C-alpha positions in Angstrom: -56.3 13.4 61.2 -58.0 10.0 60.4 -61.2 10.9 61.3 -61.0 14.4 59.7 -60.0 13.0 56.7 -62.8 10.4 56.6 -65.7 13.8 57.4 -64.1 15.6 54.9 -64.3 13.2 52.2 -68.1 11.7 53.7 -69.2 15.6 53.3 -67.5 15.5 49.1 -69.4 12.3 48.2 -72.7 14.0 49.5 -72.0 17.2 48.3 -71.4 15.5 44.8 -73.9 12.9 44.9 -76.8 15.7 45.5 -75.4 17.6 43.0 -75.6 14.7 40.0 -79.0 14.0 41.8 -80.3 17.7 40.5 -78.3 17.0 37.1 -80.3 13.9 37.2 -83.4 14.4 37.9 -84.9 17.0 34.9 -83.3 13.9 32.9 -85.2 11.0 34.0 -88.7 13.2 34.1 -87.8 14.0 30.5 -87.4 10.4 29.8 -90.1 9.1 31.6 -92.8 10.5 29.4 -91.5 11.4 26.2 -89.0 8.2 25.9 -85.7 9.8 24.5 -82.5 10.8 26.0 -82.3 14.7 26.1 -78.9 15.4 25.5 -79.3 19.0 25.6 -80.3 18.5 29.4 -76.0 19.1 29.7 -76.1 22.8 27.6 -78.7 23.8 30.0 -76.4 23.0 33.5 -73.6 24.8 31.5 -75.8 27.6 31.0 -76.6 27.8 34.1 -73.5 28.0 35.6 -72.5 30.8 33.4 -75.4 32.4 35.0 -74.5 32.0 37.9 -70.5 33.0 37.5 -71.3 36.8 35.7 -74.6 37.6 38.3 -71.5 37.2 40.8 -68.8 38.7 39.3 -70.3 41.1 36.7 -73.2 42.1 37.8 -72.0 41.7 41.6 -75.7 40.3 42.6 -75.8 38.6 46.1 -75.6 34.7 46.4 -79.5 33.9 46.8 -80.6 36.0 44.2 -78.0 34.7 41.7 -79.0 31.2 42.9 -82.5 31.9 42.0 -81.2 33.5 38.8 -79.7 30.4 37.9 -82.9 28.0 38.0 -84.8 31.1 36.4 -82.7 31.2 33.9 -82.3 27.6 33.0 -85.8 26.8 33.4 -86.4 29.6 30.6 -84.0 27.8 28.5 -85.1 24.8 29.1 -89.0 25.5 28.0 -87.4 27.5 24.5 -86.1 24.2 23.8 -88.8 22.1 24.5 -90.8 24.9 22.1 -88.4 25.6 19.3 -86.6 21.5 19.0 -89.3 19.3 20.7 -93.1 20.5 20.1 -92.7 20.6 16.3 -91.5 16.9 16.6 -94.1 15.9 18.8 -97.5 17.5 17.4 -95.9 15.8 14.0 -95.9 12.3 16.0 -92.5 11.8 14.9 -90.1 8.9 16.1 -88.1 9.0 18.7 -84.7 8.6 16.8 -85.7 11.9 15.4 -85.9 13.8 19.3 -82.8 11.9 20.3 -81.2 13.5 16.6 -82.5 17.1 17.3 -81.5 16.7 21.3 -77.8 16.0 19.9 -78.4 19.4 17.8 -79.6 21.3 20.2 -76.8 20.4 22.8 -73.7 21.2 19.8 -75.6 24.0 19.2 -75.3 25.2 23.0 -71.7 24.4 23.0 -70.6 26.4 20.2 -73.2 29.5 21.0 -71.6 29.6 24.3 -68.0 29.5 22.8 -68.3 31.9 20.2 -70.1 34.5 22.4 -68.2 34.0 25.8 -65.0 31.3 24.8 -64.5 28.4 26.6 -61.8 30.0 29.0 -62.3 28.0 32.3 -63.7 30.6 35.1 -63.7 30.1 38.9 -66.3 31.2 40.9 -65.5 33.7 43.5 -65.2 32.5 47.1 -69.0 32.5 48.8 -68.0 31.9 51.6 -65.0 32.6 54.5 -63.7 28.7 54.7 -62.0 28.7 58.3 -62.6 24.9 58.8 -62.0 22.1 56.6 -65.7 21.4 55.9 -66.3 24.7 54.3 -69.5 26.6 54.5 -70.0 25.8 50.4 -70.0 22.0 51.0 -72.6 22.4 53.7 -74.7 24.6 51.6 -74.2 22.5 48.7 -76.2 19.8 50.7 -78.8 21.6 52.3 -80.0 22.9 49.1 -79.6 19.5 47.7 -81.8 18.2 49.6 -84.2 20.7 49.9 -84.5 21.3 46.6 -85.3 17.2 46.1 -87.6 17.1 48.9 -89.4 19.8 47.3 -89.7 18.3 44.1 -90.4 14.6 46.0 -93.6 16.6 47.2 -94.5 18.1 44.3 -94.5 14.5 42.9 -96.2 12.7 45.2 -98.5 15.0 46.9 -100.1 17.5 44.3 -102.1 17.4 41.1 -99.6 18.4 38.9 -97.6 15.0 40.5 -100.3 13.1 39.8 -100.8 14.4 36.1 -96.9 14.1 35.9 -97.1 10.0 37.0 -100.2 9.5 35.1 -98.4 10.7 31.6 -95.3 9.0 32.7 -97.5 5.9 32.5 -99.4 6.5 29.8 -99.7 9.7 27.9 -102.4 8.2 25.4 -104.7 7.3 28.3 -103.6 10.4 30.2 -104.6 12.7 27.4 -107.9 11.0 27.4 -108.5 11.0 30.7 -108.5 14.8 30.6 -104.6 15.7 31.1 -103.0 18.5 29.2 -100.1 16.3 27.9 -98.8 19.7 26.3 -98.7 21.5 29.8 -97.0 18.6 31.5 -94.4 18.2 29.4 -94.0 22.3 29.7 -93.9 21.9 33.6 -91.1 19.1 33.2 -89.1 20.7 31.6 -89.5 23.9 33.7 -88.9 22.2 37.0 -85.9 20.3 35.0 -84.2 23.2 33.7 -84.7 25.0 37.1 -82.7 22.3 39.2 -80.1 21.9 36.2 -79.6 25.7 36.8 -79.0 25.0 40.3 -76.8 21.9 39.7 -74.7 24.2 37.2 -73.9 26.9 40.2 -73.2 24.3 42.4 -71.0 22.6 40.2 -68.9 25.8 39.2 -69.0 26.7 43.1 -67.5 23.3 43.7 -65.2 22.8 40.6 -64.9 25.4 37.4 -66.9 26.6 34.8 
């Protein structure tokens, strides 16, 4: 009983760590280049959880297509937020405080929009697996998905030209622009990547806890 309990708690810790890592990666990518706290990122995670829930329940989409749909929906939402909220401020060279205030406004808007359209009633994901053992299939899936997603991200950041451009902009956006890197495209990519990972994290959170 003691070993089984220890293994279960170990798996729970790894699941939560992987899920929080997916949540934080998009946040940290934006902060590394734009130097402000993107408070709207939590709203993107929330929308991803809802997309996964309705894809599984209302649309009866199988799990893996629903999972990809979560990433796509959250990625598009993150890009839309950047283009509508942050891009005009960047073009005007606004100070970081303006970005923070705009991010808080976008977060509040997303929360209240969901409450007004869907309502804030807690929802439970339908069971994905028939768990017959203490360490269920959903826990193993969370570990695999978070690990694969983070490994792919590490490969992109460390081994590709896109990753090199992201690292260069994180070091100095002005110098990178002078060297021919399209800073606007890099920001588009990091919001898209962060949004996709946020969608994955939102669905995993919904599977583990509640929407």
